[in-house]
KOLLUMMAR-161971 format. One record per residue (C-alpha): chain; x negated, y negated, z negated; residue in three letters; residue number from 1. Coordinates in steps of 0.02 Angstrom, whole numbers, m for minus. Layout:
N
{A, {X, Y, Z}, ala, NUM}
...
//
This chain:
452
{A, {m762, m2101, 84}, unk, 1}
{A, {m584, m2177, 100}, unk, 2}
{A, {m447, m2098, 2}, unk, 3}
{A, {m267, m2128, 60}, unk, 4}
{A, {m177, m2238, m54}, unk, 5}
{A, {22, m2168, m108}, unk, 6}
{A, {60, m2293, m202}, unk, 7}
{A, {0, m2467, m176}, unk, 8}
{A, {73, m2549, m342}, unk, 9}
{A, {66, m2438, m469}, unk, 10}
{A, {25, m2437, m669}, unk, 11}
{A, {m74, m2336, m797}, unk, 12}
{A, {m19, m2336, m976}, unk, 13}
{A, {m130, m2264, m1108}, unk, 14}
{A, {m23, m2232, m1274}, unk, 15}
{A, {m51, m2243, m1449}, unk, 16}
{A, {30, m2252, m1611}, unk, 17}
{A, {39, m2422, m1638}, unk, 18}
{A, {m24, m2502, m1468}, unk, 19}
{A, {m19, m2487, m1293}, unk, 20}
{A, {m144, m2530, m1145}, unk, 21}
{A, {m88, m2555, m985}, unk, 22}
{A, {m176, m2580, m817}, unk, 23}
{A, {m92, m2633, m657}, unk, 24}
{A, {m187, m2593, m464}, unk, 25}
{A, {m114, m2685, m323}, unk, 26}
{A, {m201, m2631, m146}, unk, 27}
{A, {m145, m2789, m67}, unk, 28}
{A, {m307, m2838, 49}, unk, 29}
{A, {m428, m2714, 88}, unk, 30}
{A, {m475, m2536, m8}, unk, 31}
{A, {m523, m2625, m165}, unk, 32}
{A, {m384, m2676, m286}, unk, 33}
{A, {m324, m2814, m384}, unk, 34}
{A, {m348, m2767, m554}, unk, 35}
{A, {m230, m2837, m710}, unk, 36}
{A, {m226, m2793, m880}, unk, 37}
{A, {m106, m2810, m1025}, unk, 38}
{A, {m100, m2750, m1201}, unk, 39}
{A, {37, m2735, m1321}, unk, 40}
{A, {131, m2651, m1473}, unk, 41}
{A, {242, m2515, m1479}, unk, 42}
{A, {401, m2593, m1562}, unk, 43}
{A, {553, m2625, m1457}, unk, 44}
{A, {523, m2811, m1419}, unk, 45}
{A, {332, m2785, m1358}, unk, 46}
{A, {403, m2630, m1236}, unk, 47}
{A, {516, m2739, m1167}, unk, 48}
{A, {398, m2889, m1137}, unk, 49}
{A, {286, m2748, m1041}, unk, 50}
{A, {435, m2706, m961}, unk, 51}
{A, {474, m2883, m889}, unk, 52}
{A, {296, m2882, m841}, unk, 53}
{A, {273, m2749, m747}, unk, 54}
{A, {420, m2794, m640}, unk, 55}
{A, {344, m2971, m615}, unk, 56}
{A, {206, m2867, m537}, unk, 57}
{A, {316, m2762, m420}, unk, 58}
{A, {259, m2607, m490}, unk, 59}
{A, {342, m2460, m428}, unk, 60}
{A, {255, m2300, m504}, unk, 61}
{A, {194, m2298, m690}, unk, 62}
{A, {103, m2151, m787}, unk, 63}
{A, {87, m2139, m974}, unk, 64}
{A, {m49, m2031, m1049}, unk, 65}
{A, {m17, m1970, m1220}, unk, 66}
{A, {m25, m1843, m1381}, unk, 67}
{A, {132, m1803, m1505}, unk, 68}
{A, {292, m1894, m1467}, unk, 69}
{A, {214, m2082, m1439}, unk, 70}
{A, {263, m2095, m1272}, unk, 71}
{A, {446, m2060, m1311}, unk, 72}
{A, {468, m2244, m1362}, unk, 73}
{A, {379, m2300, m1198}, unk, 74}
{A, {470, m2173, m1079}, unk, 75}
{A, {646, m2244, m1163}, unk, 76}
{A, {604, m2427, m1116}, unk, 77}
{A, {538, m2392, m957}, unk, 78}
{A, {653, m2247, m890}, unk, 79}
{A, {796, m2325, m788}, unk, 80}
{A, {669, m2467, m714}, unk, 81}
{A, {521, m2375, m620}, unk, 82}
{A, {464, m2204, m568}, unk, 83}
{A, {375, m2128, m714}, unk, 84}
{A, {257, m1995, m740}, unk, 85}
{A, {196, m1903, m901}, unk, 86}
{A, {18, m1849, m884}, unk, 87}
{A, {m63, m1700, m981}, unk, 88}
{A, {m208, m1760, m1074}, unk, 89}
{A, {m315, m1612, m1028}, unk, 90}
{A, {m285, m1631, m866}, unk, 91}
{A, {m329, m1804, m832}, unk, 92}
{A, {m498, m1845, m950}, unk, 93}
{A, {m601, m1977, m910}, unk, 94}
{A, {m789, m1964, m882}, unk, 95}
{A, {m908, m1942, m1039}, unk, 96}
{A, {m993, m2106, m1088}, unk, 97}
{A, {m845, m2215, m1012}, unk, 98}
{A, {m699, m2196, m1135}, unk, 99}
{A, {m628, m2332, m1186}, unk, 100}
{A, {m425, m2397, m1180}, unk, 101}
{A, {m466, m2509, m1049}, unk, 102}
{A, {m549, m2366, m933}, unk, 103}
{A, {m421, m2230, m971}, unk, 104}
{A, {m286, m2340, m913}, unk, 105}
{A, {m369, m2393, m770}, unk, 106}
{A, {m429, m2200, m711}, unk, 107}
{A, {m251, m2172, m732}, unk, 108}
{A, {m192, m2303, m626}, unk, 109}
{A, {m317, m2266, m501}, unk, 110}
{A, {m264, m2062, m510}, unk, 111}
{A, {m99, m2104, m479}, unk, 112}
{A, {m119, m2216, m331}, unk, 113}
{A, {m217, m2078, m246}, unk, 114}
{A, {m87, m1953, m293}, unk, 115}
{A, {m214, m1850, m382}, unk, 116}
{A, {m96, m1804, m538}, unk, 117}
{A, {34, m1680, m578}, unk, 118}
{A, {163, m1739, m676}, unk, 119}
{A, {241, m1642, m816}, unk, 120}
{A, {419, m1598, m844}, unk, 121}
{A, {526, m1703, m924}, unk, 122}
{A, {700, m1662, m927}, unk, 123}
{A, {873, m1795, m913}, unk, 124}
{A, {916, m1882, m1075}, unk, 125}
{A, {1057, m1748, m1115}, unk, 126}
{A, {946, m1602, m1092}, unk, 127}
{A, {819, m1692, m1210}, unk, 128}
{A, {957, m1702, m1342}, unk, 129}
{A, {1001, m1506, m1305}, unk, 130}
{A, {800, m1468, m1329}, unk, 131}
{A, {819, m1577, m1512}, unk, 132}
{A, {948, m1480, m1564}, unk, 133}
{A, {884, m1295, m1527}, unk, 134}
{A, {733, m1320, m1593}, unk, 135}
{A, {796, m1399, m1747}, unk, 136}
{A, {909, m1243, m1776}, unk, 137}
{A, {738, m1122, m1734}, unk, 138}
{A, {644, m1231, m1878}, unk, 139}
{A, {804, m1198, m1989}, unk, 140}
{A, {821, m1010, m1966}, unk, 141}
{A, {621, m1008, m1987}, unk, 142}
{A, {667, m1085, m2171}, unk, 143}
{A, {816, m980, m2206}, unk, 144}
{A, {684, m817, m2174}, unk, 145}
{A, {542, m900, m2280}, unk, 146}
{A, {695, m911, m2415}, unk, 147}
{A, {732, m731, m2403}, unk, 148}
{A, {548, m684, m2425}, unk, 149}
{A, {550, m786, m2592}, unk, 150}
{A, {709, m691, m2651}, unk, 151}
{A, {618, m529, m2599}, unk, 152}
{A, {475, m566, m2698}, unk, 153}
{A, {553, m623, m2860}, unk, 154}
{A, {662, m467, m2856}, unk, 155}
{A, {496, m351, m2835}, unk, 156}
{A, {413, m451, m2978}, unk, 157}
{A, {561, m417, m3074}, unk, 158}
{A, {559, m221, m3041}, unk, 159}
{A, {728, m220, m2952}, unk, 160}
{A, {706, m116, m2800}, unk, 161}
{A, {859, m158, m2706}, unk, 162}
{A, {777, m165, m2544}, unk, 163}
{A, {749, 24, m2564}, unk, 164}
{A, {910, 47, m2560}, unk, 165}
{A, {1003, m72, m2450}, unk, 166}
{A, {954, m116, m2281}, unk, 167}
{A, {985, m305, m2320}, unk, 168}
{A, {974, m387, m2475}, unk, 169}
{A, {1058, m526, m2437}, unk, 170}
{A, {1214, m428, m2377}, unk, 171}
{A, {1389, m443, m2429}, unk, 172}
{A, {1330, m311, m2574}, unk, 173}
{A, {1155, m386, m2603}, unk, 174}
{A, {1227, m558, m2636}, unk, 175}
{A, {1341, m499, m2758}, unk, 176}
{A, {1221, m404, m2869}, unk, 177}
{A, {1104, m531, m2850}, unk, 178}
{A, {1234, m681, m2917}, unk, 179}
{A, {1266, m531, m3062}, unk, 180}
{A, {1092, m542, m3106}, unk, 181}
{A, {1089, m715, m3121}, unk, 182}
{A, {1256, m723, m3241}, unk, 183}
{A, {1148, m627, m3368}, unk, 184}
{A, {1198, m449, m3323}, unk, 185}
{A, {1075, m317, m3346}, unk, 186}
{A, {1145, m144, m3359}, unk, 187}
{A, {1125, m41, m3193}, unk, 188}
{A, {1274, 30, m3197}, unk, 189}
{A, {1374, m140, m3195}, unk, 190}
{A, {1266, m203, m3043}, unk, 191}
{A, {1284, m61, m2959}, unk, 192}
{A, {1465, m79, m2948}, unk, 193}
{A, {1462, m248, m2855}, unk, 194}
{A, {1414, m132, m2695}, unk, 195}
{A, {1528, m122, m2558}, unk, 196}
{A, {1557, m6, m2417}, unk, 197}
{A, {1434, 118, m2358}, unk, 198}
{A, {1318, 76, m2481}, unk, 199}
{A, {1455, 141, m2625}, unk, 200}
{A, {1370, 311, m2562}, unk, 201}
{A, {1218, 262, m2649}, unk, 202}
{A, {1242, 239, m2801}, unk, 203}
{A, {1143, 341, m2898}, unk, 204}
{A, {988, 263, m2817}, unk, 205}
{A, {1055, 93, m2819}, unk, 206}
{A, {1075, 127, m3028}, unk, 207}
{A, {884, 173, m3024}, unk, 208}
{A, {828, 25, m2915}, unk, 209}
{A, {918, m109, m3000}, unk, 210}
{A, {856, m57, m3186}, unk, 211}
{A, {720, m188, m3182}, unk, 212}
{A, {633, m317, m3299}, unk, 213}
{A, {714, m476, m3289}, unk, 214}
{A, {689, m635, m3380}, unk, 215}
{A, {761, m802, m3398}, unk, 216}
{A, {628, m864, m3286}, unk, 217}
{A, {674, m742, m3126}, unk, 218}
{A, {854, m800, m3169}, unk, 219}
{A, {800, m971, m3138}, unk, 220}
{A, {702, m938, m2985}, unk, 221}
{A, {849, m823, m2912}, unk, 222}
{A, {976, m962, m2937}, unk, 223}
{A, {858, m1088, m2876}, unk, 224}
{A, {827, m991, m2704}, unk, 225}
{A, {1001, m946, m2701}, unk, 226}
{A, {1057, m1134, m2683}, unk, 227}
{A, {930, m1175, m2544}, unk, 228}
{A, {980, m1025, m2437}, unk, 229}
{A, {1166, m1074, m2454}, unk, 230}
{A, {1110, m1256, m2390}, unk, 231}
{A, {1011, m1220, m2263}, unk, 232}
{A, {1157, m1099, m2208}, unk, 233}
{A, {1269, m1236, m2208}, unk, 234}
{A, {1163, m1347, m2099}, unk, 235}
{A, {1155, m1200, m1959}, unk, 236}
{A, {1354, m1183, m1972}, unk, 237}
{A, {1352, m1382, m1953}, unk, 238}
{A, {1230, m1375, m1809}, unk, 239}
{A, {1310, m1234, m1702}, unk, 240}
{A, {1463, m1340, m1664}, unk, 241}
{A, {1365, m1488, m1626}, unk, 242}
{A, {1255, m1385, m1492}, unk, 243}
{A, {1411, m1310, m1421}, unk, 244}
{A, {1459, m1474, m1370}, unk, 245}
{A, {1305, m1501, m1266}, unk, 246}
{A, {1299, m1336, m1165}, unk, 247}
{A, {1386, m1260, m1004}, unk, 248}
{A, {1477, m1142, m1078}, unk, 249}
{A, {1510, m1056, m903}, unk, 250}
{A, {1301, m1037, m866}, unk, 251}
{A, {1299, m978, m1054}, unk, 252}
{A, {1425, m842, m1030}, unk, 253}
{A, {1319, m793, m878}, unk, 254}
{A, {1165, m781, m964}, unk, 255}
{A, {1228, m684, m1073}, unk, 256}
{A, {1261, m540, m955}, unk, 257}
{A, {1073, m501, m946}, unk, 258}
{A, {1019, m372, m1078}, unk, 259}
{A, {929, m444, m1219}, unk, 260}
{A, {994, m618, m1196}, unk, 261}
{A, {1106, m659, m1337}, unk, 262}
{A, {1187, m843, m1359}, unk, 263}
{A, {1054, m906, m1458}, unk, 264}
{A, {933, m862, m1323}, unk, 265}
{A, {1046, m940, m1170}, unk, 266}
{A, {1054, m1085, m1285}, unk, 267}
{A, {866, m1096, m1293}, unk, 268}
{A, {843, m1077, m1093}, unk, 269}
{A, {978, m1213, m1051}, unk, 270}
{A, {871, m1341, m1155}, unk, 271}
{A, {711, m1292, m1109}, unk, 272}
{A, {724, m1263, m929}, unk, 273}
{A, {878, m1394, m926}, unk, 274}
{A, {1036, m1341, m801}, unk, 275}
{A, {962, m1403, m636}, unk, 276}
{A, {807, m1290, m559}, unk, 277}
{A, {748, m1433, m445}, unk, 278}
{A, {627, m1468, m554}, unk, 279}
{A, {537, m1308, m543}, unk, 280}
{A, {505, m1270, m341}, unk, 281}
{A, {486, m1082, m376}, unk, 282}
{A, {505, m964, m513}, unk, 283}
{A, {316, m938, m515}, unk, 284}
{A, {303, m1121, m572}, unk, 285}
{A, {443, m1095, m694}, unk, 286}
{A, {344, m958, m768}, unk, 287}
{A, {170, m1036, m756}, unk, 288}
{A, {245, m1186, m847}, unk, 289}
{A, {302, m1079, m986}, unk, 290}
{A, {158, m986, m1006}, unk, 291}
{A, {221, m804, m963}, unk, 292}
{A, {92, m782, m820}, unk, 293}
{A, {m78, m711, m817}, unk, 294}
{A, {m219, m837, m814}, unk, 295}
{A, {m342, m884, m700}, unk, 296}
{A, {m508, m872, m757}, unk, 297}
{A, {m643, m813, m602}, unk, 298}
{A, {m814, m845, m600}, unk, 299}
{A, {m938, m768, m465}, unk, 300}
{A, {m802, m661, m415}, unk, 301}
{A, {m780, m568, m576}, unk, 302}
{A, {m610, m592, m677}, unk, 303}
{A, {m672, m662, m835}, unk, 304}
{A, {m506, m659, m925}, unk, 305}
{A, {m328, m640, m903}, unk, 306}
{A, {m262, m733, m1052}, unk, 307}
{A, {m101, m825, m1031}, unk, 308}
{A, {m107, m998, m1027}, unk, 309}
{A, {m27, m1122, m1172}, unk, 310}
{A, {141, m1188, m1111}, unk, 311}
{A, {330, m1192, m1188}, unk, 312}
{A, {310, m1099, m1347}, unk, 313}
{A, {503, m1138, m1382}, unk, 314}
{A, {547, m1045, m1212}, unk, 315}
{A, {407, m906, m1226}, unk, 316}
{A, {473, m861, m1416}, unk, 317}
{A, {666, m851, m1336}, unk, 318}
{A, {605, m728, m1208}, unk, 319}
{A, {495, m637, m1314}, unk, 320}
{A, {605, m587, m1429}, unk, 321}
{A, {757, m555, m1288}, unk, 322}
{A, {625, m446, m1199}, unk, 323}
{A, {599, m324, m1367}, unk, 324}
{A, {774, m309, m1377}, unk, 325}
{A, {810, m269, m1178}, unk, 326}
{A, {678, m142, m1210}, unk, 327}
{A, {768, m45, m1304}, unk, 328}
{A, {925, m30, m1205}, unk, 329}
{A, {987, 129, m1118}, unk, 330}
{A, {998, 146, m961}, unk, 331}
{A, {929, m24, m910}, unk, 332}
{A, {797, m101, m772}, unk, 333}
{A, {742, m197, m909}, unk, 334}
{A, {701, m63, m1005}, unk, 335}
{A, {615, 44, m855}, unk, 336}
{A, {512, m100, m814}, unk, 337}
{A, {452, m108, m986}, unk, 338}
{A, {409, 67, m1007}, unk, 339}
{A, {333, 58, m823}, unk, 340}
{A, {217, m101, m899}, unk, 341}
{A, {166, m25, m1068}, unk, 342}
{A, {108, 139, m981}, unk, 343}
{A, {m21, 26, m888}, unk, 344}
{A, {m71, m103, m1013}, unk, 345}
{A, {m1, m84, m1182}, unk, 346}
{A, {167, m143, m1262}, unk, 347}
{A, {108, m330, m1303}, unk, 348}
{A, {63, m343, m1122}, unk, 349}
{A, {212, m262, m1070}, unk, 350}
{A, {318, m383, m1173}, unk, 351}
{A, {236, m541, m1075}, unk, 352}
{A, {279, m451, m918}, unk, 353}
{A, {473, m412, m969}, unk, 354}
{A, {489, m603, m1018}, unk, 355}
{A, {413, m652, m866}, unk, 356}
{A, {544, m523, m770}, unk, 357}
{A, {675, m620, m881}, unk, 358}
{A, {653, m787, m841}, unk, 359}
{A, {627, m746, m656}, unk, 360}
{A, {797, m682, m676}, unk, 361}
{A, {882, m832, m783}, unk, 362}
{A, {788, m962, m655}, unk, 363}
{A, {882, m877, m503}, unk, 364}
{A, {1035, m861, m584}, unk, 365}
{A, {1031, m1045, m632}, unk, 366}
{A, {967, m1105, m486}, unk, 367}
{A, {1115, m1009, m358}, unk, 368}
{A, {1253, m986, m492}, unk, 369}
{A, {1252, m803, m469}, unk, 370}
{A, {1305, m675, m601}, unk, 371}
{A, {1162, m536, m655}, unk, 372}
{A, {1184, m369, m552}, unk, 373}
{A, {1107, m240, m648}, unk, 374}
{A, {990, m117, m555}, unk, 375}
{A, {1005, 24, m670}, unk, 376}
{A, {854, 139, m784}, unk, 377}
{A, {826, 236, m617}, unk, 378}
{A, {770, 90, m512}, unk, 379}
{A, {595, 149, m503}, unk, 380}
{A, {638, 335, m465}, unk, 381}
{A, {776, 293, m318}, unk, 382}
{A, {627, 184, m204}, unk, 383}
{A, {520, 342, m180}, unk, 384}
{A, {614, 503, m213}, unk, 385}
{A, {480, 618, m165}, unk, 386}
{A, {345, 556, m255}, unk, 387}
{A, {446, 574, m423}, unk, 388}
{A, {501, 765, m361}, unk, 389}
{A, {310, 806, m320}, unk, 390}
{A, {248, 731, m513}, unk, 391}
{A, {397, 820, m601}, unk, 392}
{A, {352, 993, m507}, unk, 393}
{A, {155, 960, m565}, unk, 394}
{A, {215, 937, m733}, unk, 395}
{A, {318, 1092, m709}, unk, 396}
{A, {167, 1190, m647}, unk, 397}
{A, {46, 1142, m808}, unk, 398}
{A, {173, 1208, m926}, unk, 399}
{A, {176, 1372, m823}, unk, 400}
{A, {364, 1355, m792}, unk, 401}
{A, {426, 1400, m600}, unk, 402}
{A, {408, 1221, m508}, unk, 403}
{A, {568, 1267, m396}, unk, 404}
{A, {693, 1138, m377}, unk, 405}
{A, {837, 1120, m271}, unk, 406}
{A, {818, 1016, m100}, unk, 407}
{A, {867, 827, m117}, unk, 408}
{A, {1033, 774, m69}, unk, 409}
{A, {1059, 634, 36}, unk, 410}
{A, {1159, 551, m112}, unk, 411}
{A, {978, 540, m204}, unk, 412}
{A, {860, 498, m52}, unk, 413}
{A, {881, 320, 23}, unk, 414}
{A, {791, 407, 191}, unk, 415}
{A, {912, 540, 197}, unk, 416}
{A, {909, 525, 390}, unk, 417}
{A, {752, 567, 417}, unk, 418}
{A, {661, 748, 405}, unk, 419}
{A, {612, 779, 250}, unk, 420}
{A, {430, 789, 215}, unk, 421}
{A, {315, 907, 213}, unk, 422}
{A, {281, 999, 37}, unk, 423}
{A, {151, 939, m65}, unk, 424}
{A, {m3, 1040, m74}, unk, 425}
{A, {m52, 1102, m238}, unk, 426}
{A, {m221, 1025, m281}, unk, 427}
{A, {m316, 1064, m427}, unk, 428}
{A, {m346, 948, m564}, unk, 429}
{A, {m552, 919, m543}, unk, 430}
{A, {m517, 892, m360}, unk, 431}
{A, {m400, 749, m370}, unk, 432}
{A, {m461, 582, m343}, unk, 433}
{A, {m454, 470, m486}, unk, 434}
{A, {m359, 313, m479}, unk, 435}
{A, {m436, 151, m501}, unk, 436}
{A, {m540, 26, m401}, unk, 437}
{A, {m680, 124, m285}, unk, 438}
{A, {m852, 116, m359}, unk, 439}
{A, {m1006, 20, m279}, unk, 440}
{A, {m1144, 139, m300}, unk, 441}
{A, {m1171, 147, m112}, unk, 442}
{A, {m1159, m55, m114}, unk, 443}
{A, {m1293, m63, m239}, unk, 444}
{A, {m1408, 90, m184}, unk, 445}
{A, {m1397, 190, m323}, unk, 446}
{A, {m1352, 393, m316}, unk, 447}
{A, {m1173, 395, m336}, unk, 448}
{A, {m1123, 479, m526}, unk, 449}
{A, {m929, 445, m500}, unk, 450}
{A, {m883, 572, m364}, unk, 451}
{A, {m926, 720, m492}, unk, 452}
//
């Protein structure tokens, strides 16, 4: 069977930590290619030698397969000289029993030659720099949260119930009290006087909460943890201006108009997706790459699972947090969308669906350079106002209330020019058709038990 060759001079590289194995396929005379192999180390001088060897072979396309970050030095050495494709190891597995480094590299080159591989998304160098900065900031934020939990644990062990009175134990008042504890103050009245603002309205409860059993060990631990917290906070403050130098502030300002999206989420969107949306043909491709769409797992006509696939966890994390924020905003389309999805499948599935919708909105805004337009919390009610009216009348009837509503005005109905539909007849609840997929009793030639 003849398979069309798309790249006549290509190379497959199997990348490891200390070595790379390259295989070049040259389709010059007939369907059987000429195979040339080379192994080298992964330091800079060896990679330069590999680049010169590939140039001598007149290679045009190179496919890399690697795990972890071992592919990055090879990519940087070859990026400006060849058309590079980064392949997912899960998608290009070789046949069992034939797995060696040489065979793997030849298999990659053969798949590349016939166009049977799909390259992973690798953003340009400037976006990769921004991606490193934003991901490092996430790690610092997580470390700050871990230190916060350790401080809370020490206070609990010392029987200081500050969290039962103050909303945030590391606010201005909380830090002042903790520093006073570290300095040796033990009287609850003196510690409560460090409260600021509205917390001073809770001084009686605060005096009871600060009456603990603090030892020198507790003071030492609190001092060390507070120094760690201040150290991490200073690193975040130094990191933010550096991130600002690598982002498009106009794009950030437009993305922040989306409900639930703040500056940090906008940075994450630009760092993970990039500013050029041509890397993703459609918004569905971007959602699939991010792991924010249902998975396809079907066999014999049955859907086995709809679990989302593994994707970009950094982007997924930021969008899910933004979805939780948008779900609590009043008179907002995304909040209405979340409530609609939650009624169907629960809160967790609704958050993934809302994050998917956020990604589609951000993709379209970055692709077209447009602004966000709010559709309103009553968007779905305006689509079919007569069905909404009938549903509300049915609810009133169940409550034994007078189910009489004034007629729809033209402003409320998108079909004002058309005559009003006939009133919906009142159907008993038991005789109503149940929603869902029809049963297969007739197809299976068994008595139907679902119609009763």
